[in-house]
Residue frames as qw, qx, qy, qz and C-alpha x, y, z in Angstrom:
[[0.362, -0.141, 0.920, -0.041, -92.81, -33.89, -15.67],
 [0.327, 0.006, -0.718, -0.615, -94.38, -35.98, -18.37],
 [0.720, -0.215, -0.030, -0.659, -97.88, -37.17, -17.98],
 [0.878, -0.026, -0.475, -0.051, -96.82, -40.87, -17.76],
 [0.424, 0.205, -0.610, 0.637, -94.20, -40.12, -15.08],
 [0.348, -0.285, 0.276, -0.849, -96.88, -38.21, -13.05],
 [0.838, -0.132, -0.258, -0.462, -99.20, -41.25, -13.32],
 [0.777, 0.058, -0.578, 0.241, -96.66, -43.74, -12.18],
 [0.191, 0.229, -0.535, 0.791, -95.57, -41.47, -9.30],
 [0.542, -0.268, 0.093, -0.791, -99.24, -41.03, -8.23],
 [0.880, -0.101, -0.418, -0.203, -99.84, -44.81, -8.24],
 [0.603, 0.144, -0.592, 0.515, -96.71, -45.27, -6.10],
 [0.043, -0.313, 0.355, -0.880, -97.66, -42.56, -3.70],
 [0.660, -0.196, 0.069, -0.722, -101.16, -43.82, -3.15],
 [0.581, 0.111, -0.804, -0.060, -100.18, -47.52, -2.91],
 [0.276, -0.128, -0.822, 0.482, -100.57, -47.56, 0.86],
 [0.274, 0.151, 0.308, -0.899, -103.58, -45.14, 1.00],
 [0.669, 0.154, -0.308, -0.659, -105.81, -46.83, -1.64],
 [0.731, -0.171, 0.602, -0.273, -107.18, -50.10, -0.61],
 [0.858, 0.504, 0.061, -0.080, -107.31, -51.32, -4.24],
 [0.413, 0.743, -0.499, 0.170, -103.58, -50.38, -4.78],
 [0.366, -0.509, 0.717, -0.305, -102.72, -52.20, -1.48],
 [0.880, 0.085, 0.409, -0.227, -104.56, -55.27, -2.64],
 [0.775, 0.614, -0.149, 0.012, -102.67, -55.26, -5.94],
 [0.115, 0.711, -0.653, 0.234, -99.33, -54.93, -4.21],
 [0.644, -0.292, 0.622, -0.338, -100.32, -57.77, -1.92],
 [0.905, 0.342, 0.189, -0.168, -101.18, -59.91, -4.97],
 [0.531, 0.739, -0.392, 0.139, -97.79, -59.17, -6.60],
 [0.243, -0.591, 0.711, -0.294, -95.96, -60.19, -3.35],
 [0.813, -0.030, 0.535, -0.228, -97.74, -63.49, -3.44],
 [0.812, 0.580, -0.057, -0.026, -96.75, -64.06, -7.11],
 [0.262, 0.749, -0.570, 0.215, -93.14, -63.30, -6.24],
 [0.530, -0.411, 0.670, -0.317, -93.25, -65.71, -3.35],
 [0.907, 0.206, 0.333, -0.156, -94.76, -68.51, -5.51],
 [0.640, 0.727, -0.244, 0.046, -92.17, -67.79, -8.22],
 [0.087, -0.703, 0.657, -0.258, -89.24, -68.00, -5.72],
 [0.704, -0.242, 0.613, -0.264, -90.48, -71.24, -4.28],
 [0.886, 0.422, 0.149, -0.124, -90.95, -72.84, -7.74],
 [0.534, 0.741, -0.386, 0.129, -87.54, -71.85, -8.94],
 [0.355, -0.618, 0.643, -0.282, -85.82, -72.97, -5.72],
 [0.833, -0.053, 0.521, -0.180, -87.19, -76.40, -6.18],
 [0.796, 0.604, 0.034, -0.029, -86.32, -76.59, -9.87],
 [0.256, 0.845, -0.444, 0.154, -82.80, -75.23, -9.59],
 [0.608, -0.528, 0.577, -0.135, -81.78, -77.93, -7.08],
 [0.930, 0.183, 0.313, 0.060, -81.45, -80.26, -10.04],
 [0.587, 0.775, -0.062, 0.226, -78.76, -78.29, -11.64],
 [0.658, -0.421, 0.079, 0.620, -75.04, -77.58, -11.44],
 [0.376, 0.891, 0.137, 0.215, -73.38, -74.46, -12.75],
 [0.657, 0.054, -0.133, 0.740, -70.24, -72.25, -12.75],
 [0.183, -0.961, -0.188, 0.090, -69.89, -69.07, -10.72],
 [0.588, 0.318, -0.050, 0.742, -67.24, -66.44, -11.65],
 [0.282, -0.916, -0.247, 0.140, -66.47, -63.63, -9.35],
 [0.536, 0.424, -0.025, 0.730, -64.23, -60.59, -10.13],
 [0.364, -0.819, -0.262, 0.358, -63.21, -58.11, -7.52],
 [0.480, 0.580, 0.109, 0.649, -62.07, -54.75, -8.83],
 [0.354, -0.712, -0.228, 0.562, -60.44, -51.71, -7.19],
 [0.032, 0.721, -0.155, -0.674, -60.58, -48.41, -8.96],
 [0.706, 0.575, -0.158, -0.383, -61.48, -50.30, -12.20],
 [0.352, 0.513, -0.782, -0.034, -58.59, -52.75, -12.00],
 [0.917, -0.169, -0.292, -0.212, -59.32, -56.46, -11.45],
 [0.161, -0.671, 0.649, -0.319, -57.56, -57.58, -8.30],
 [0.366, -0.129, 0.905, -0.174, -59.00, -61.06, -7.87],
 [0.681, 0.163, -0.332, -0.632, -60.89, -63.56, -10.01],
 [0.290, -0.202, 0.904, -0.242, -62.22, -66.83, -8.84],
 [0.626, 0.053, -0.516, -0.583, -64.40, -69.61, -10.45],
 [0.387, -0.151, 0.807, -0.419, -66.41, -72.11, -8.47],
 [0.354, -0.123, -0.835, -0.404, -68.33, -75.23, -9.54],
 [0.370, -0.090, 0.464, -0.800, -71.71, -75.00, -7.72],
 [0.429, -0.230, -0.828, -0.277, -74.54, -77.40, -6.83],
 [0.571, -0.520, 0.107, -0.626, -77.14, -77.77, -4.17],
 [0.081, 0.214, -0.919, 0.323, -76.47, -79.98, -1.22],
 [0.278, -0.379, -0.882, -0.033, -79.00, -82.34, 0.47],
 [0.171, -0.542, -0.557, 0.606, -79.92, -79.48, 2.90],
 [0.283, 0.841, 0.456, 0.072, -80.75, -77.12, 0.10],
 [0.202, -0.880, 0.157, 0.400, -77.74, -74.86, 0.49],
 [0.659, 0.720, -0.217, 0.005, -75.40, -74.10, -2.37],
 [0.803, -0.388, 0.285, 0.351, -72.14, -76.07, -2.26],
 [0.395, 0.879, -0.257, -0.075, -69.04, -74.52, -4.06],
 [0.880, -0.174, 0.249, 0.365, -65.96, -76.19, -5.20],
 [0.067, -0.824, 0.292, 0.480, -62.99, -73.99, -6.22],
 [0.853, 0.456, 0.219, 0.130, -62.13, -74.39, -9.88],
 [0.599, 0.421, -0.034, 0.680, -59.70, -71.60, -10.31],
 [0.422, -0.801, -0.242, 0.349, -58.18, -68.97, -8.02],
 [0.196, 0.964, -0.179, -0.032, -56.10, -65.86, -8.49],
 [0.777, 0.415, -0.337, 0.332, -52.56, -66.55, -9.54],
 [0.720, -0.518, -0.189, 0.421, -49.83, -66.78, -6.99],
 [0.077, -0.939, 0.144, 0.302, -47.62, -63.69, -6.45],
 [0.758, 0.585, -0.143, 0.251, -45.04, -63.33, -9.15],
 [0.773, -0.261, -0.115, 0.566, -41.41, -63.52, -8.09],
 [0.349, 0.258, 0.110, 0.894, -40.87, -60.07, -9.65],
 [0.252, -0.823, -0.471, -0.191, -43.65, -58.56, -7.57],
 [0.002, 0.794, -0.234, 0.561, -42.82, -55.37, -5.65],
 [0.704, -0.186, -0.566, 0.388, -40.74, -56.06, -2.58],
 [0.224, 0.052, -0.343, 0.911, -40.14, -54.13, 0.64],
 [0.146, 0.318, 0.441, -0.827, -42.56, -51.53, 1.79],
 [0.443, 0.252, -0.307, -0.803, -44.31, -51.12, -1.59],
 [0.423, -0.011, -0.870, -0.254, -44.87, -54.76, -1.94],
 [0.125, -0.247, -0.823, 0.496, -46.37, -54.86, 1.59],
 [0.294, 0.300, 0.146, -0.896, -48.67, -52.05, 0.74],
 [0.500, 0.147, -0.592, -0.615, -49.96, -53.87, -2.35],
 [0.360, -0.050, -0.930, 0.057, -50.35, -57.05, -0.41],
 [0.005, 0.269, 0.644, -0.716, -52.27, -55.33, 2.34],
 [0.415, 0.222, -0.140, -0.871, -54.61, -53.70, -0.15],
 [0.555, 0.009, -0.744, -0.373, -55.55, -57.12, -1.58],
 [0.279, -0.194, -0.862, 0.375, -55.99, -58.50, 1.94],
 [0.191, 0.230, 0.347, -0.889, -58.06, -55.45, 3.05],
 [0.492, 0.100, -0.426, -0.753, -60.33, -55.99, -0.01],
 [0.495, -0.081, -0.857, -0.121, -60.89, -59.56, 0.92],
 [0.163, -0.260, -0.737, 0.603, -61.73, -58.82, 4.51],
 [0.265, 0.227, 0.084, -0.933, -64.03, -56.06, 3.41],
 [0.511, 0.057, -0.599, -0.614, -65.78, -58.34, 0.98],
 [0.259, -0.201, -0.923, 0.201, -66.65, -60.77, 3.79],
 [0.074, 0.358, 0.520, -0.772, -68.59, -58.11, 5.31],
 [0.419, 0.292, -0.247, -0.824, -70.36, -57.10, 2.08],
 [0.339, -0.008, -0.900, -0.273, -71.02, -60.85, 1.43],
 [0.080, -0.356, -0.807, 0.464, -73.03, -60.85, 4.65],
 [0.230, 0.399, 0.135, -0.877, -74.86, -57.73, 3.50],
 [0.376, 0.157, -0.608, -0.682, -75.78, -59.21, 0.18],
 [0.212, -0.192, -0.956, 0.065, -77.45, -62.17, 2.05],
 [0.163, 0.405, 0.536, -0.722, -79.89, -59.67, 3.59],
 [0.439, 0.509, -0.083, -0.736, -81.25, -58.96, 0.04],
 [0.668, 0.364, -0.517, -0.391, -80.61, -62.11, -2.17],
 [0.017, 0.392, 0.765, 0.511, -82.61, -64.20, -2.52],
 [0.291, -0.378, -0.054, -0.877, -85.51, -61.83, -1.99],
 [0.094, -0.167, -0.873, 0.449, -87.57, -62.40, 1.15],
 [0.258, -0.538, -0.558, -0.576, -91.32, -62.11, 0.77],
 [0.492, -0.627, -0.541, 0.269, -91.66, -61.76, 4.59],
 [0.324, -0.344, -0.080, 0.878, -89.60, -58.58, 4.53],
 [0.025, -0.229, -0.482, -0.845, -91.60, -57.28, 1.70],
 [0.411, -0.623, -0.637, -0.192, -94.79, -57.98, 3.66],
 [0.477, -0.553, -0.356, 0.583, -93.31, -56.10, 6.69],
 [0.196, -0.116, 0.157, 0.961, -92.34, -53.14, 4.68],
 [0.175, -0.417, -0.607, -0.653, -95.82, -53.02, 3.09],
 [0.455, -0.627, -0.626, 0.091, -97.51, -53.32, 6.51],
 [0.406, -0.474, -0.189, 0.759, -95.37, -50.35, 7.69],
 [0.308, 0.892, 0.226, -0.241, -96.67, -48.25, 4.71],
 [0.155, -0.755, 0.450, 0.451, -93.41, -48.33, 2.98],
 [0.508, 0.078, 0.784, 0.348, -94.24, -50.45, -0.08],
 [0.404, 0.603, -0.043, -0.686, -95.21, -49.26, -3.58],
 [0.615, 0.224, 0.719, 0.235, -96.27, -50.85, -6.85],
 [0.291, 0.633, -0.185, -0.693, -95.84, -49.32, -10.21],
 [0.738, 0.287, 0.594, 0.145, -96.52, -50.70, -13.68],
 [0.088, -0.631, 0.315, 0.704, -94.27, -48.96, -16.24],
 [0.347, 0.312, -0.627, -0.624, -95.30, -51.13, -19.11],
 [0.877, -0.014, -0.111, -0.467, -97.63, -53.93, -20.03],
 [0.933, 0.042, -0.347, 0.082, -96.61, -57.25, -18.53],
 [0.540, 0.192, -0.486, 0.660, -94.19, -55.70, -16.06],
 [0.536, -0.797, -0.236, -0.147, -94.48, -54.68, -12.37],
 [0.385, 0.429, -0.488, 0.656, -91.99, -52.86, -10.20],
 [0.657, -0.673, -0.339, -0.026, -92.27, -53.46, -6.43],
 [0.297, 0.555, -0.386, 0.674, -90.32, -51.02, -4.26],
 [0.691, -0.610, -0.386, 0.038, -89.83, -51.42, -0.53],
 [0.103, 0.720, -0.383, 0.569, -88.12, -48.97, 1.93],
 [0.411, -0.497, 0.623, -0.442, -86.54, -50.07, 5.21],
 [0.867, 0.104, -0.402, -0.275, -86.56, -53.60, 3.80],
 [0.846, -0.026, -0.421, 0.327, -83.51, -54.92, 5.72],
 [0.445, -0.197, -0.266, 0.832, -81.87, -51.76, 7.22],
 [0.028, 0.830, 0.358, -0.427, -83.33, -48.38, 8.12],
 [0.114, 0.786, -0.198, -0.574, -83.14, -46.12, 5.07],
 [0.301, -0.153, 0.820, 0.462, -82.46, -48.87, 2.52],
 [0.613, 0.429, -0.058, -0.661, -84.36, -49.29, -0.73],
 [0.376, -0.069, 0.905, 0.186, -85.15, -52.68, -2.35],
 [0.585, 0.437, -0.067, -0.680, -86.80, -52.97, -5.79],
 [0.512, 0.032, 0.843, 0.160, -87.99, -55.98, -7.75],
 [0.433, 0.362, -0.389, -0.728, -88.88, -55.90, -11.52],
 [0.501, 0.078, 0.840, -0.192, -91.37, -58.73, -12.06],
 [0.204, 0.043, -0.723, -0.658, -92.68, -60.26, -15.32],
 [0.527, 0.052, 0.490, -0.692, -96.40, -60.50, -14.66],
 [0.801, 0.291, -0.268, -0.450, -97.05, -62.80, -17.66],
 [0.692, 0.265, -0.662, 0.113, -94.28, -65.33, -17.15],
 [0.713, -0.675, -0.038, -0.187, -94.45, -64.83, -13.35],
 [0.843, -0.010, -0.125, 0.522, -90.68, -64.43, -13.02],
 [0.312, -0.846, 0.032, 0.432, -88.31, -61.93, -11.48],
 [0.658, 0.698, 0.037, 0.281, -86.45, -60.00, -14.04],
 [0.443, 0.472, -0.326, 0.689, -84.17, -57.88, -11.85],
 [0.556, -0.722, -0.347, 0.221, -83.38, -56.71, -8.28],
 [0.326, 0.607, -0.180, 0.703, -81.87, -53.36, -7.45],
 [0.619, -0.630, -0.389, 0.262, -80.75, -52.41, -3.93],
 [0.184, 0.678, -0.247, 0.668, -79.51, -49.17, -2.39],
 [0.776, -0.582, -0.237, 0.054, -78.10, -49.76, 1.07],
 [0.044, 0.837, -0.443, 0.319, -74.99, -49.29, 3.24],
 [0.668, 0.116, -0.686, 0.263, -72.44, -51.30, 5.19],
 [0.429, -0.233, -0.632, 0.602, -71.78, -49.76, 8.59],
 [0.012, 0.571, 0.312, -0.759, -73.30, -46.33, 8.29],
 [0.509, 0.751, 0.383, -0.174, -75.53, -44.54, 5.74],
 [0.121, 0.863, -0.335, -0.359, -72.49, -42.74, 4.33],
 [0.243, -0.353, 0.863, 0.268, -70.90, -46.04, 3.35],
 [0.709, 0.390, 0.048, -0.585, -73.23, -46.50, 0.43],
 [0.279, -0.134, 0.914, 0.263, -73.55, -49.85, -1.47],
 [0.696, 0.334, -0.061, -0.632, -75.62, -50.55, -4.54],
 [0.399, -0.080, 0.906, 0.113, -76.45, -53.96, -5.91],
 [0.600, 0.391, -0.200, -0.669, -77.87, -54.70, -9.34],
 [0.465, -0.074, 0.882, -0.012, -79.03, -58.32, -9.96],
 [0.539, 0.315, -0.391, -0.677, -80.22, -59.64, -13.31],
 [0.614, -0.031, 0.770, -0.170, -82.10, -62.98, -13.78],
 [0.382, 0.316, -0.643, -0.584, -82.37, -65.16, -16.86],
 [0.847, 0.012, 0.336, -0.412, -84.59, -68.13, -17.64],
 [0.267, -0.290, 0.873, 0.288, -83.32, -71.52, -18.80],
 [0.375, 0.054, -0.633, -0.675, -84.92, -73.17, -21.82],
 [0.349, -0.243, -0.905, 0.011, -86.52, -75.68, -19.53],
 [0.329, -0.735, -0.439, -0.399, -88.18, -72.84, -17.58],
 [0.621, -0.578, -0.325, 0.418, -86.42, -72.25, -14.33],
 [0.104, 0.941, -0.024, 0.322, -85.29, -68.67, -13.51],
 [0.796, -0.310, -0.184, 0.486, -81.80, -68.08, -12.14],
 [0.164, -0.927, 0.110, 0.320, -79.55, -65.22, -10.98],
 [0.828, 0.449, 0.079, 0.327, -77.40, -64.76, -14.07],
 [0.463, 0.356, -0.209, 0.784, -75.19, -61.69, -13.01],
 [0.394, -0.856, -0.317, 0.109, -74.79, -59.27, -10.18],
 [0.469, 0.496, -0.130, 0.719, -72.82, -56.09, -9.71],
 [0.530, -0.750, -0.324, 0.227, -71.99, -54.83, -6.29],
 [0.367, 0.648, -0.057, 0.665, -70.64, -51.31, -6.08],
 [0.538, -0.656, -0.313, 0.427, -69.05, -50.01, -2.90],
 [0.295, 0.894, 0.113, 0.318, -68.77, -46.34, -3.81],
 [0.368, -0.904, 0.218, -0.017, -66.71, -45.05, -0.87],
 [0.662, -0.446, 0.549, 0.247, -64.04, -47.75, -1.25],
 [0.415, 0.634, -0.462, -0.461, -64.10, -47.72, -5.16],
 [0.242, -0.184, 0.952, 0.030, -64.66, -51.48, -5.04],
 [0.719, 0.207, -0.185, -0.637, -66.82, -53.47, -7.44],
 [0.396, -0.141, 0.905, -0.064, -67.73, -57.16, -7.30],
 [0.638, 0.284, -0.315, -0.643, -69.03, -58.71, -10.41],
 [0.460, -0.108, 0.873, -0.120, -70.53, -62.23, -10.19],
 [0.638, 0.248, -0.387, -0.618, -71.84, -64.17, -13.21],
 [0.595, -0.076, 0.779, -0.183, -73.46, -67.64, -13.20],
 [0.646, 0.445, -0.342, -0.517, -73.64, -69.74, -16.34],
 [0.317, 0.319, -0.887, -0.107, -73.16, -73.24, -17.73],
 [0.630, -0.129, 0.500, -0.580, -76.26, -74.64, -16.03],
 [0.471, 0.165, -0.819, -0.284, -76.64, -78.42, -16.57],
 [0.842, -0.358, -0.093, -0.392, -78.90, -81.05, -15.05],
 [0.304, -0.583, 0.730, -0.184, -76.89, -82.84, -12.29],
 [0.531, 0.163, -0.806, -0.204, -76.09, -86.42, -13.03],
 [0.763, -0.388, 0.108, -0.506, -78.23, -88.80, -10.96]]
């Protein structure tokens, strides 16, 4: 193992044993919390477009676009802009057609469950990070100057792993990576989330890729077209 890798590994392993390392992790959690609060307040002024693609075995089965904005209560409001096209008249009929139809419906039902799962991780929850750290299951590594990686085990579910890559100079989240599962540990789900900054400063979730390995389902979501909402 390379010297640099050994150093990073040793820092992570000692994060909950060394009081100084523990203090550093606590400071980073505080910075993440402050960044999330500042961005949440700033992004309420914007509207944007969300595009979601659901794929099965590499083939796109559904694509929807929503116009998004924040409501008075701070929750995201979505208005459907475009939906999957209606079934073609020459679509398969009989048993074959029913099987195809059921597959699409099954995917949609399954995605409702994974949608609830995603909400356990996005947006990140500093309270869960704190709990994981208190249980001795948090670690801090600094792979390069100006960057910190915070990793938490048993963050939302027993056996899961939640990782944040944080820009320590700009005080902004760069990425979130999750390894978790739906109903049981064998039903593995991974989530990779990327964040981008607007010219005015706020940081937003620009893209996410949800991969349900066992079902060969992928859900790709992109957010773009951010504009200040008309007053």
